[in-house]
C-alpha positions in Angstrom: -19.2 27.9 -28.2 -17.3 29.8 -25.6 -13.8 29.6 -24.5 -12.2 31.0 -21.4 -8.9 32.9 -21.7 -7.0 34.2 -18.6 -5.7 37.7 -18.9 -4.2 39.7 -16.0 -5.9 37.4 -13.5 -9.3 37.9 -15.1 -11.1 35.6 -17.4 -12.4 36.8 -20.7 -15.2 35.1 -22.6 -14.5 34.9 -26.3 -17.4 34.0 -28.6 -16.5 31.6 -31.5 -18.8 31.8 -34.5 -18.8 28.3 -35.9 -20.9 29.3 -38.9 -18.9 32.5 -39.8 -17.3 30.9 -42.9 -20.6 29.7 -44.3 -22.3 33.0 -43.5 -19.5 34.9 -45.3 -19.9 32.7 -48.4 -23.6 33.5 -48.7 -23.0 37.1 -47.8 -20.3 37.4 -50.5 -22.6 36.2 -53.2 -25.5 38.3 -52.0 -23.5 41.5 -51.7 -21.8 41.1 -55.0 -25.1 40.4 -56.6 -26.9 43.4 -55.1 -24.0 45.8 -55.9 -23.7 44.5 -59.4 -27.4 44.8 -59.9 -27.5 48.4 -58.6 -24.4 49.6 -60.4 -24.6 47.9 -63.8 -28.4 48.4 -64.3 -28.1 52.0 -63.2 -25.4 52.5 -65.7 -27.5 51.0 -68.5 -30.7 53.0 -67.8 -28.9 56.2 -67.2 -26.9 55.8 -70.4 -30.1 55.1 -72.4 -32.0 57.9 -70.6 -29.2 60.3 -71.5 -29.5 59.4 -75.2 -33.3 59.3 -75.4 -36.5 60.3 -73.5 -38.5 57.4 -74.9 -39.7 55.6 -71.8 -40.2 52.2 -73.6 -36.6 52.2 -74.8 -35.5 52.9 -71.2 -37.8 50.2 -69.9 -36.7 47.5 -72.4 -33.0 48.3 -71.8 -33.5 48.1 -68.0 -35.4 44.8 -68.3 -32.8 43.3 -70.6 -30.0 44.4 -68.2 -31.8 42.8 -65.3 -32.4 39.4 -67.0 -28.9 39.2 -68.5 -27.2 40.3 -65.4 -29.1 38.1 -63.0 -28.6 35.0 -65.0 -24.9 35.8 -65.7 -24.3 36.5 -62.0 -26.0 33.2 -60.9 -24.2 31.2 -63.6 -20.9 32.6 -62.7 -21.4 31.9 -59.0 -22.6 28.4 -59.7 -19.5 27.5 -61.8 -17.1 29.2 -59.4 -18.5 27.6 -56.2 -18.9 24.2 -58.0 -15.2 24.3 -58.8 -14.4 25.2 -55.2 -16.5 22.3 -53.9 -14.9 19.8 -56.3 -11.5 20.9 -55.1 -12.5 20.6 -51.5 -13.9 17.1 -52.0 -10.8 16.0 -53.9 -8.7 17.1 -51.0 -10.7 15.1 -48.6 -10.5 12.0 -50.8 -6.7 12.5 -51.2 -6.1 12.7 -47.4 -8.4 9.6 -46.7 -6.4 7.6 -49.3 -3.1 8.7 -47.7 -4.3 7.7 -44.3 -5.3 4.3 -45.5 -2.2 3.5 -47.5 0.5 5.1 -45.4 -0.6 6.2 -41.9 2.9 7.2 -40.9 3.3 9.4 -43.9 -0.1 11.0 -43.1 1.1 11.6 -39.6 4.3 13.3 -40.7 2.4 15.5 -43.2 0.0 16.7 -40.5 2.9 17.3 -38.1 4.7 19.4 -40.9 1.4 21.3 -41.5 1.2 22.3 -37.9 4.8 23.5 -38.0 4.2 25.4 -41.2 1.1 27.1 -39.6 3.3 28.4 -36.7 3.3 25.7 -34.0 6.5 24.8 -32.2 7.9 21.3 -32.5 6.4 20.2 -29.1 3.0 21.7 -29.8 2.9 20.2 -33.3 3.7 16.7 -31.9 1.0 17.0 -29.2 -1.6 18.2 -31.7 -0.8 15.5 -34.2 -1.2 12.8 -31.5 -4.5 14.3 -30.4 -5.7 14.5 -34.0 -4.9 10.9 -34.7 -6.8 9.8 -31.6 -9.9 11.7 -32.6 -10.3 12.6 -36.3 -7.1 12.5 -38.3 -8.7 13.2 -41.7 -10.5 16.3 -40.3 -7.3 17.7 -38.9 -5.3 16.9 -42.1 -7.8 18.6 -44.4 -8.3 21.7 -42.2 -4.6 22.2 -41.4 -3.1 21.4 -44.8 -5.8 23.1 -47.0 -7.6 25.5 -44.8 -10.9 23.7 -45.5 -13.7 23.2 -43.0 -14.2 19.5 -43.0 -17.6 18.4 -44.3 -18.7 22.0 -44.5 -18.6 22.3 -48.3 -20.2 25.4 -49.9 -23.4 24.6 -51.8 -23.2 26.1 -55.4 -26.9 26.3 -55.7 -27.1 28.5 -52.6 -24.6 30.9 -54.0 -26.3 30.9 -57.4 -29.8 31.5 -56.1 -28.7 34.2 -53.7 -26.8 36.0 -56.4 -29.7 35.8 -58.8 -32.2 37.3 -56.4 -29.8 39.8 -54.9 -28.9 41.2 -58.4 -32.7 41.4 -59.3 -33.5 43.2 -56.0 -30.6 45.6 -56.4 -31.5 46.5 -59.9 -35.1 47.5 -58.9 -33.8 50.7 -57.4 -32.5 52.4 -60.6 -35.2 51.0 -62.9 -38.2 52.0 -60.8 -36.7 55.4 -60.1 -35.9 56.3 -63.7 -39.3 55.1 -64.9 -41.4 56.9 -62.3 -39.8 60.3 -62.1 -40.5 63.1 -64.7 -38.1 63.4 -67.6 -36.7 66.7 -66.2 -35.4 65.1 -63.0 -35.2 61.5 -64.1 -31.4 61.2 -64.2 -30.6 63.3 -61.0 -33.2 61.4 -59.0 -31.8 58.0 -60.1 -28.3 59.1 -59.2 -29.4 60.0 -55.7 -31.5 56.9 -55.2 -28.7 54.7 -56.5 -26.1 56.5 -54.3 -28.2 55.9 -51.2 -28.7 52.2 -52.1 -25.0 51.7 -52.5 -24.3 53.3 -49.2 -26.8 51.0 -47.6 -25.4 47.8 -49.2 -21.9 48.9 -48.3 -22.9 49.5 -44.7 -24.8 46.2 -44.4 -22.0 44.1 -45.9 -19.4 45.7 -43.6 -21.5 45.2 -40.5 -22.3 41.6 -41.2 -18.6 40.9 -42.1 -17.4 42.7 -38.9 -15.4 45.2 -41.1 -15.2 49.0 -41.0 -18.3 50.6 -42.5 -17.0 53.8 -43.9 -14.4 52.4 -46.4 -17.0 49.9 -47.7 -19.6 52.6 -48.1 -17.2 55.0 -49.8 -16.0 52.3 -52.2 -19.5 51.4 -53.3 -20.5 55.0 -53.8 -17.4 56.0 -55.8 -17.6 53.0 -58.1 -21.3 53.6 -58.7 -20.9 57.3 -59.4 -18.1 56.7 -61.8 -20.1 54.1 -63.7 -23.1 56.4 -64.0 -20.9 59.3 -65.1 -19.3 57.2 -67.9 -22.5 55.8 -69.2 -24.2 59.3 -69.1 -21.4 60.8 -71.2 -21.6 57.9 -73.7 -25.4 58.4 -73.9 -24.8 62.1 -74.6 -22.6 61.3 -77.5 -25.4 59.3 -79.2 -28.4 61.3 -77.9 -31.4 61.5 -80.3 
């Protein structure tokens, strides 16, 4: 959808992304899943590799971390988004009931919501009249609660994307630490994990229209600190 805006005698075309909110919800679950998979599993396998050179111990610890983390991430996203969806649906039902039982009160509540959101008295009145001519419930829900009407987040989408994102992210540290020789196993994993975190930070920032460098830096610092701590713990119990 495009919208013309006059500026200094010229018309600018502003592109409105109607699916931006939905895309961000899926992106959020995917990025969190991938980052958690990379960082947490890297911490586990590096900690174990720091304590022992037994490849089967390292493999089993990595596999356990992948399964536990992926299911935990998916379950957490499902519960969180389900709660959000229930809240959104309850808000819609509440506004529909208000409109049916007391339309004047519903009108005043929408008018006050416009005022609270920064509209002047005249503008709020015009917007309220327009909304009640077209879709009052939609306007009430969106203005009062900041919810996109009938665009509820699907908890299964968030859960599945988190599960697979975590699993895919965890592949980087596990494969690296299993394939490289024991003498360079840990340094190689740190390098690969660092590059993977820079990549996910860059992708998340680009898709979210945010600055890339801060996101990449945050991911890298958190990952390096996690691996350092687990490495030191592994050294304390090395066999």
